[in-house]
C-alpha positions as CSV (number, residue, x, y, z in Angstrom):
1,M,-56.6,13.1,-99.9
2,T,-54.7,13.7,-103.1
3,Q,-53.6,10.6,-104.9
4,P,-50.3,10.4,-106.8
5,S,-50.4,11.1,-110.5
6,P,-51.0,8.1,-112.8
7,G,-48.0,6.1,-114.1
8,R,-45.6,3.7,-112.4
9,Q,-44.0,5.4,-109.3
10,F,-41.7,2.6,-108.1
11,D,-38.8,0.4,-109.5
12,L,-39.5,-3.2,-108.6
13,S,-36.2,-4.8,-109.5
14,G,-35.3,-6.2,-106.1
15,G,-36.7,-9.7,-106.7
16,N,-38.5,-9.7,-103.3
17,L,-41.3,-7.5,-101.8
18,A,-39.2,-6.6,-98.8
19,L,-36.2,-5.5,-101.0
20,D,-38.4,-3.5,-103.3
21,F,-39.8,-1.8,-100.2
22,V,-36.2,-1.0,-99.0
23,N,-35.5,0.5,-102.5
24,T,-38.2,3.1,-102.2
25,V,-35.4,5.5,-101.4
26,S,-33.0,6.3,-104.3
27,S,-29.3,7.0,-103.7
28,P,-29.6,6.6,-99.9
29,P,-25.9,7.1,-99.1
30,T,-25.7,10.5,-100.9
31,P,-27.1,14.0,-100.4
32,E,-29.2,13.4,-103.5
33,R,-31.3,10.9,-101.6
34,L,-34.7,10.8,-103.1
35,E,-37.6,9.8,-100.9
36,R,-40.3,8.0,-102.9
37,L,-42.6,7.5,-99.9
38,S,-43.2,11.2,-99.6
39,D,-46.7,10.7,-98.1
40,Y,-49.2,8.0,-97.1
41,P,-50.8,7.9,-100.6
42,H,-47.5,6.9,-102.1
43,L,-47.2,4.0,-99.6
44,V,-50.6,2.8,-100.8
45,V,-49.5,3.1,-104.4
46,F,-46.5,1.0,-103.6
47,G,-48.9,-1.7,-102.4
48,E,-50.9,-1.5,-105.6
49,E,-47.9,-1.6,-107.9
50,T,-46.5,-4.7,-106.2
51,G,-49.8,-6.4,-106.3
52,V,-50.2,-6.6,-102.6
53,L,-53.1,-4.2,-102.4
54,S,-56.2,-4.5,-104.7
55,K,-57.8,-1.4,-106.0
56,L,-60.7,-1.9,-103.8
57,V,-58.5,-2.1,-100.7
58,S,-56.5,0.9,-101.8
59,D,-59.6,3.0,-102.2
60,R,-60.7,2.1,-98.8
61,L,-57.3,2.9,-97.3
62,F,-57.4,6.3,-99.1
63,Q,-60.8,7.0,-97.6
64,I,-59.8,6.1,-94.0
65,A,-56.6,8.2,-94.2
66,G,-58.5,11.1,-95.8
67,E,-60.9,11.2,-92.8
68,V,-58.1,11.4,-90.2
69,P,-54.9,12.5,-92.1
70,S,-52.7,12.2,-88.9
71,H,-53.4,8.5,-88.8
72,G,-52.1,8.1,-92.3
73,E,-48.9,10.0,-91.3
74,T,-48.5,7.8,-88.3
75,A,-48.7,4.7,-90.6
76,L,-46.2,6.2,-92.9
77,Q,-43.8,6.8,-90.0
78,Q,-44.1,3.2,-89.1
79,A,-43.4,2.1,-92.6
80,V,-40.2,4.3,-92.8
81,R,-39.0,2.8,-89.5
82,L,-39.5,-0.7,-90.8
83,R,-37.9,0.2,-94.1
84,E,-34.8,1.5,-92.3
85,A,-34.6,-1.6,-90.1
86,L,-34.8,-3.8,-93.2
87,F,-32.1,-1.8,-94.9
88,D,-29.8,-2.2,-91.9
89,I,-30.5,-6.0,-91.8
90,F,-30.1,-6.8,-95.5
91,S,-27.2,-4.5,-96.2
92,A,-25.4,-6.0,-93.3
93,V,-26.0,-9.5,-94.7
94,A,-24.9,-8.4,-98.2
95,D,-21.7,-6.8,-96.8
96,H,-21.1,-9.8,-94.4
97,R,-21.3,-7.5,-91.3
98,A,-23.0,-8.2,-88.0
99,V,-26.8,-7.6,-88.1
100,P,-27.8,-4.8,-85.8
101,G,-29.9,-6.2,-82.9
102,S,-32.2,-3.3,-82.7
103,A,-33.1,-3.6,-86.4
104,L,-33.8,-7.3,-86.0
105,A,-35.9,-6.6,-82.9
106,L,-38.0,-4.2,-84.9
107,L,-38.5,-6.7,-87.7
108,N,-39.5,-9.4,-85.1
109,F,-42.0,-7.0,-83.7
110,A,-43.5,-6.4,-87.1
111,V,-43.7,-10.1,-87.9
112,Q,-45.5,-10.7,-84.6
113,E,-47.9,-7.9,-85.3
114,S,-48.7,-9.3,-88.7
115,A,-49.3,-12.9,-87.5
116,P,-52.9,-12.5,-86.2
117,H,-53.9,-11.2,-89.7
118,S,-52.6,-14.1,-91.7
119,R,-54.1,-17.4,-92.6
120,I,-53.3,-20.3,-94.9
121,A,-55.7,-20.8,-97.8
122,Y,-55.9,-23.3,-100.7
123,R,-56.5,-21.6,-104.1
124,N,-55.7,-22.5,-107.7
125,H,-54.3,-25.9,-106.6
126,R,-51.8,-24.5,-104.2
127,F,-51.5,-23.2,-100.6
128,V,-51.1,-19.4,-100.2
129,V,-50.9,-17.0,-97.3
130,E,-53.9,-14.6,-97.2
131,W,-54.2,-11.4,-95.2
132,V,-57.4,-10.6,-93.4
133,G,-58.6,-7.1,-92.8
134,M,-56.1,-5.2,-94.9
135,D,-58.9,-2.6,-95.8
136,S,-59.3,-1.7,-92.1
137,Y,-55.7,-0.9,-90.9
138,L,-53.7,1.9,-92.4
139,D,-50.4,0.0,-91.7
140,S,-51.7,-3.3,-93.2
141,L,-49.2,-3.2,-96.1
142,L,-46.4,-3.8,-93.6
143,W,-47.8,-7.3,-92.8
144,P,-46.8,-8.9,-96.0
145,I,-43.6,-6.9,-96.2
146,A,-42.5,-8.2,-92.8
147,R,-43.5,-11.7,-93.8
148,A,-41.5,-11.4,-97.1
149,A,-38.5,-10.2,-95.1
150,A,-38.7,-13.1,-92.7
151,D,-39.1,-15.6,-95.5
152,L,-36.1,-14.3,-97.4
153,L,-33.9,-14.3,-94.3
154,T,-34.7,-18.0,-93.6
155,S,-34.5,-19.1,-97.1
156,H,-31.6,-20.4,-99.4
157,E,-32.2,-17.3,-101.6
158,L,-30.5,-15.2,-99.0
159,A,-27.2,-16.4,-100.5
160,N,-28.1,-14.5,-103.7
161,L,-28.6,-11.2,-101.9
162,R,-26.6,-8.3,-103.4
163,I,-26.1,-4.6,-102.8
164,C,-25.5,-2.4,-105.8
165,A,-21.8,-1.9,-106.6
166,S,-22.3,1.8,-107.4
167,D,-21.0,4.1,-104.6
168,Q,-23.9,6.4,-105.4
169,C,-26.5,3.7,-104.8
170,A,-27.3,1.1,-102.1
171,W,-30.3,-0.7,-103.6
172,L,-30.6,-4.3,-102.7
173,F,-31.6,-7.2,-105.0
174,L,-31.6,-10.9,-105.5
175,D,-29.0,-12.0,-108.1
176,Q,-31.0,-14.5,-110.2
177,T,-28.6,-14.6,-113.1
178,K,-27.2,-18.0,-114.1
179,N,-23.6,-17.2,-113.1
180,H,-24.6,-15.1,-110.0
181,R,-22.3,-12.3,-111.1
182,R,-24.8,-9.4,-111.3
183,R,-23.2,-6.3,-109.7
184,W,-25.7,-3.5,-110.4
185,C,-29.3,-2.9,-109.3
186,D,-29.9,-1.9,-113.0
187,M,-27.3,-2.1,-115.7
188,K,-29.1,0.7,-117.6
189,T,-28.7,3.1,-114.8
190,C,-26.0,2.4,-112.2
191,G,-24.1,0.0,-114.4
192,N,-23.8,2.4,-117.3
193,R,-23.1,5.4,-115.0
194,V,-20.1,3.6,-113.3
195,K,-18.7,2.3,-116.7
196,A,-19.0,5.9,-118.1
197,R,-17.2,7.4,-115.1
198,R,-14.4,4.8,-115.4
199,H,-14.0,5.5,-119.1
200,Y,-13.8,9.2,-118.4
201,E,-11.2,8.6,-115.7
202,R,-9.1,6.5,-118.1
203,M,-9.3,9.0,-120.8
204,K,-8.4,11.8,-118.4
205,R,-5.2,9.8,-117.2
206,A,-4.3,9.2,-120.8
């Protein structure tokens, strides 16, 4: 199984694992939609870059998927379905719309599937959630993602959920600025692009 080329593959500006996972598609509302989870290895790399999967676990998952590629493809399809459900849920929350029941049902199923693999541990003077057997299941990355989504939905942080103001983007993020007036997923990309377009439109009218 061919692994992705070295170098960071994903933007992790969402402020939450579940939001970063949703943002593995660029420009989702437009024809220029760019799929970053193009194959199972990229799903594993996302787990590595977010710190959810260790190198040892990643290597084992690559090995298992390489032995039966169709199993890796099935895990990838599961991941994409969960990602779409999470987008439907969180974008509805950000836009103050009703949350689709089918998307919430899929998340609940994922949370229930993850539960038998989690345990509470005490490390470095604090309690943490540990995941057991991540190196044995090709879809194990979805366990902490589903848990992160559930934790966010039931936390006060949900009030800081935003969707990028650019009409060419739909990335989600937590607004952690002091005044809570952040509008763009990234000022250097979407923010500057929108400002440049508005400037061009003003100059054109003038």
